[in-house]
Phi, psi and omega in degrees: 000312181296328178300324178294333179272358181085015179252129181073204181222208180281341181287135176269162176285191178292149176300129184274172185294335184247017173103348176270202178235136179289140178245126178075204185267150172274131179259129179256136177209167181227146174254024180076351175240331180220154172265143182227163173233146178229133180204167175255135183237132175270125178233101183064240181260015181230163176244144179222134175278126184244152175222147179211140165239301177241335183222109181301132181213157171301140186300325181297321177295315182294321178298321177297318178298313181296323179295318178298317177299317179299316179297318178297319178295321179295319178299317180296322179293327184278357180282000000 
């Protein structure tokens, strides 16, 4: 896909954890309790931002999970 846009070439990146191909560099970060990786994955004709600590997932799904956890923790603190 990126090759059609004039970015990169015909070579694909490394095979990604979920079956697509990684684009660019993997970014490593920590939230002080877990280490995570962030990368862009090409899947067919689309790109998806992925994040993983223990289970690779689309970043939008993981952000929703983390937000729900944060809200639950805040509720517990306010009791």
